[in-house]
N, C-alpha and C positions, 0 to 999 in steps of 0.2 A: 677299881673304885674303893677308896678308903673312906671310913667314917670315923670321926673323933668328936670329943665334946670340946667346946671352946667356951671361954669367958671373956667377954668384951664389955665390961659393966661401967664405961664411962665414955664420954665423947671423945676424949683423946685416944682411948683404946680403939674405939671404932675406926676413927679416921686412920690411925696407924695401920690397923688390920687391913682395911679396904686399900690402903696404898701398898702395902706388901703384896696382897693377893692379886692386884690389878696388873703386876708386872709379870705374872706367871701365866705361861701358855696353857691354860686348863680352864675347865668349867667348875664353878663351885656353887653349891647350894646350901642354904641353912634351913633346917628343919625343926620347927618349934610347934609341937602338937599337930594340928592338921595343916598348918601353914607352911609352905615352901617357897623361900624367896632366893633371888640371886645374890649370893654373897659379895659380889662386886658392887652391889647397889646400896650406897651409903643411906638413901631415903628408905628402901626396904628393910634395911637393918633395924632402923630406928622405929619401924613399926612393930617390932617383937618385943617381948618382955625380957629386957637384958639383964635383970637382977639374978637370973638362973643360967646356968650353963646351957648351951645351944648345941644341937647336932650339926656338924659340918660335913657335907659329903663332898669329897674332892674326886673329880672325874678324871683320874690319872692311873697310871699302873707302874709298877716296877721302880725303877731308879727315879723316874720323874716324880712319882708320889712320894717317895722317901726325901727327896730334895725339897719337896714343897712342905712336907711336914716339918723338915728340919728348919725351913724359913720361918713357920710360924709356931714354933714350939713354945714361945713365951705366952700363947694365948690358950694352949691346951691344957685342960684339967684332967 
């Protein structure tokens, strides 16, 4: 499991982010305060405060996790 901070502060970034991670064979959670949502859910993401970085939990290990992080590096802060 990997945890990184991401910033998706526009509608386009959210759409691109969800399209990118939806192609991955792993589970993703976004954590904002006490809220935990499925990061593949575009409606769930829009329920969060997107003006600040949000924790992304990637449920993958090793090489798979590194490949996923490389694919989403433009969102990592």
